[in-house]
N, C-alpha and C positions, 0 to 999 in steps of 0.2 A: 619425188619419191625415188631417186635413184640414189640410196646411200645403204651402206652399211655399217654393222657394227661389229669391231673385234670378239671374238670370245676369248674367255678367261684363259691366259697360259696356253695356248693351243695356235696353229697354223691355219685356223679357219675364219672362216668369216660369212656374214650372211649378205646377199645379195638380191635387192627387191625384184624380183621378175614380173609380176603379175597384182591383179586386185580382183574382190570378189563382192560385189554387191550381194545383200541378204537374199537368198533364193526362196527362203520359206523352211528350210533348217530349222528345227528346232533347237538343235546342238549342234555347234560348230565345232570340228575336230580342231586340236591344237598342231595338228602335222599330220603327214601323208609321206609316207616312202615310196619312191618310184620302183614299180615291180620290172621295168624293164627301160631299155635306154629310149629317150624322147627326143626328138628335134621340134625345138619350138618356133615359130613363125610370131612375129611382130604383128602385134593387135590381134591377134588371134583368139578363140575359144578352146581350151583345154579342158576336156573331162577327165576327171582322176577318178571319181568313183560312180559309175553308172546307175547302180542300185542305189547309193544315197543323193544321185543328181547334185553331187560335188563336182563344180568346174569354177574355170578362173578365166579372166583375160589376160593376155600376156601383154607388156609394157609393149606402147606401139614403137618403142624407139630402141627393140632389142635388137642388135646384130643378126645380119640375116645368118642363119644355119648355126645357130644355139643349140649346140646337144649336153644334155645330162644325161648322165650313166645310171645305170640300173644301181638302185640302192639310195640315191641322194636324197637325203631327206629334203623335204618342204616344209617350211615353218609357218603356222596362220596367226597373224597378229592382229589385234584388232586397231581399229584406225581411230586412235583418240582424238585427234583433229578434225573429225568429221562435221562439215557446216551445213552442206545441204543435200537434199536426196541423191544430187549428182556426184558426192563424194564416195567413194566407194567404204563400205563397212569392215572389211577386213584386206591387207595385203598380204602376199604369199611370197616367202624369201627363201632362197635357195641355199642350205649350208654348204658353203664349197672349200676348198683349199684356198688359202689367201690368195697365192698369186693369179687363180682363177676367177674369184671372186673379184678381185681388181681388175682384171681385163676385162672381164663382164661389164662391170661398171663405167668403167673409162670407154667402152664401146656405147654405151647407151648413153652416155653425158655427150659423145662425140655427136652421136644422131640427133640427140635432143637439140645441140648446137645449129646444127645443119637444117632442121624442121623450124625453130623458132626464127632462125634468120630468112626461111621461104615465106613463114606465116606470121608476119609483124602483129603484135597487139594491137586494137584498134584503140586509140584515146578518144574517148569522149568529151 
């Protein structure tokens, strides 16, 4: 879930920063614009819209001190590969300048590698 897609002919990219499980909203917005600077903490719950009850859980491998500036667009994409109830219904991606997105993705991948090495999967 730590990938990005290059947007057409621009220098911006999406970086997946979190997940949403269906929380009873009848209609999920397609995106959200940050109204102020926000610092994101790995594995924490972020409330975007209190009235609508719209929030998401940040990626547990997000680098410490990740700050997104006011006006940063967040896109909400449906999870096409959802297999079980444990899988999120939606992903939350930040549209960032390509260099910043790639640095964020690299940090997430590095933290995931450290986590995976410390928590090897059990083979049955």
